[in-house]
C-alpha positions in Angstrom: 1.1 18.8 -3.1 4.5 19.3 -1.5 7.4 19.0 -3.9 11.1 18.1 -3.2 10.3 16.7 0.3 13.6 15.7 2.0 13.9 12.0 3.0 14.0 12.8 6.7 10.8 14.8 6.6 8.1 13.8 9.1 5.4 13.7 6.5 7.2 10.8 4.7 7.3 8.7 7.9 3.7 9.1 9.2 0.3 8.1 7.9 -1.4 11.3 6.7 -5.2 11.0 6.3 -5.8 14.1 4.2 -5.6 15.5 0.7 -1.8 15.8 0.6 0.8 14.4 -1.8 4.4 14.5 -0.7 6.7 14.3 -3.7 10.2 13.1 -3.4 12.6 12.2 -6.2 14.8 9.2 -6.7 17.7 8.1 -9.0 17.0 4.4 -9.2 14.2 1.9 -8.8 16.0 0.4 -5.8 16.2 3.8 -4.1 12.5 4.3 -4.7 11.6 1.0 -3.2 13.8 1.7 -0.1 12.1 5.1 0.3 8.6 3.6 0.0 9.4 0.9 2.6 11.2 3.2 5.0 8.1 3.6 7.2 6.3 1.6 9.8 3.1 2.0 7.9 1.8 0.4 4.8 -1.8 1.2 3.9 -1.5 2.4 0.3 1.3 3.2 -2.2 1.1 4.6 -5.7 3.2 4.0 -8.8 3.1 6.0 -12.0 4.9 4.4 -14.9 4.4 3.5 -18.6 6.4 0.2 -18.0 4.1 -2.7 -17.0 7.1 -4.8 -16.0 8.3 -2.1 -13.6 4.8 -1.7 -12.1 4.7 -5.5 -11.4 8.2 -5.5 -9.9 7.3 -2.5 -7.7 4.0 -4.2 -6.6 6.0 -7.2 -5.4 8.7 -5.0 -3.7 6.6 -2.3 -2.0 5.2 -3.2 1.4 1.6 -2.0 1.3 -1.8 -3.4 1.5 -3.0 -1.5 -1.6 -1.1 -0.4 -4.6 -2.5 2.1 -7.2 -0.8 1.9 -10.6 -1.4 5.1 -12.7 -4.4 6.1 -10.7 -5.0 8.0 -7.5 -8.3 6.5 -6.4 -7.9 2.9 -5.3 -11.0 2.2 -3.3 -13.5 -0.2 -4.7 -16.4 -1.9 -2.9 -15.5 -5.3 -4.5 -11.8 -5.1 -3.6 -10.2 -5.8 -0.2 -9.2 -2.7 1.8 -6.5 -2.8 4.4 -2.8 -2.3 5.2 0.3 -4.0 6.4 2.8 -3.3 9.2 1.2 -0.7 11.6 -1.6 0.2 9.2 -4.0 -2.4 10.6 -4.9 -6.0 10.6 -7.2 -7.8 8.2 -9.2 -6.5 5.3 -12.6 -4.9 4.7 -14.5 -5.4 1.4 -14.2 -8.0 -1.2 -14.4 -11.7 -0.4 -11.5 -11.3 2.0 -13.4 -8.9 4.1 -16.1 -11.4 5.0 -13.5 -13.8 6.4 -13.1 -11.4 9.4 -16.6 -12.4 10.5 -16.4 -16.1 9.9 -15.3 -18.9 12.2 -14.0 -21.9 10.3 -14.5 -25.3 11.8 -12.7 -28.4 10.6 -14.6 -31.7 11.2 -12.9 -35.0 10.7 -15.2 -38.0 10.5 -14.4 -41.7 10.2 
């Protein structure tokens, strides 16, 4: 864990695939959303709050394919896995994951 990470730090702008948590404070919910979205990546984001309404607002506002609320492990075989922005296209897992392997055909008969 790295605490008090400055906003311009490289670790906050890149996708880090390792056991690292970069902690950066904020003064308002809007500032937290702006910081979370200030990257070209969007695989996963995490929110820790006791306020369910806040968690739902943040889930709508944060650009990520996965959002963990009050938990660190978000992977589940039954859930779709994938990101937004430069964190990939499509989804793996869940019913959404199978759609990547299907070709839909529309047939109109008269």
